[in-house]
C-alpha positions as CSV (number, residue, x, y, z in Angstrom):
1,M,25.3,-71.0,-148.4
2,S,21.7,-69.9,-147.6
3,V,22.0,-71.7,-144.2
4,I,24.2,-68.8,-143.1
5,Y,21.2,-66.5,-143.3
6,I,19.6,-68.6,-140.6
7,V,22.6,-69.6,-138.5
8,L,24.2,-66.2,-138.1
9,P,21.1,-64.4,-136.7
10,L,20.6,-67.4,-134.3
11,A,24.1,-67.2,-133.1
12,V,23.9,-63.4,-132.6
13,L,20.6,-64.0,-130.7
14,F,22.0,-66.7,-128.5
15,A,25.1,-64.5,-127.7
16,A,22.8,-61.5,-126.9
17,I,20.8,-63.7,-124.5
18,A,23.9,-65.0,-122.8
19,V,25.3,-61.4,-122.4
20,G,21.9,-60.3,-121.1
21,A,21.7,-63.2,-118.6
22,F,25.2,-62.4,-117.4
23,I,24.4,-58.7,-116.9
24,W,21.2,-59.6,-115.1
25,S,23.0,-61.9,-112.7
26,V,25.7,-59.3,-112.0
27,R,23.0,-56.7,-111.2
28,K,21.2,-59.1,-108.9
29,G,24.3,-59.8,-106.9
30,Q,25.0,-63.4,-107.8
31,Y,28.8,-62.7,-108.1
32,D,29.2,-60.4,-105.0
33,D,30.6,-63.1,-102.7
34,V,32.2,-66.0,-104.4
35,D,34.7,-66.9,-101.6
36,S,32.7,-67.4,-98.5
37,P,30.4,-70.3,-99.6
38,S,33.5,-72.5,-100.1
39,I,34.9,-71.5,-96.7
40,R,31.6,-71.7,-94.9
41,M,31.5,-75.5,-95.0
42,L,34.7,-75.6,-92.9
43,H,32.9,-73.8,-90.1
44,D,29.9,-76.1,-90.0
45,D,31.4,-78.4,-87.3
46,D,29.5,-79.3,-84.2
47,P,30.2,-77.2,-81.1
48,A,33.0,-78.5,-78.9
49,G,32.0,-80.9,-76.2
50,K,28.9,-82.1,-77.8
51,T,29.0,-85.6,-79.2
52,P,26.3,-87.4,-81.2
53,P,24.3,-90.0,-79.4
54,P,25.5,-93.6,-79.7
55,P,23.7,-95.6,-82.4
56,D,21.1,-98.2,-81.4
57,T,22.4,-101.8,-81.4
58,D,19.0,-103.5,-81.5
């Protein structure tokens, strides 16, 4: 039963750290644009008409 005097404050401390980290990341703009990074990879194709050079056959 005396373990609860150690575990409960640690749990509250960890929860406070997690909430603080979340608030810090929101204020720094980490969650401003969550859609375009997943779409950006679709637009990374080579320009039309340019082909890569053929591989060496040596």
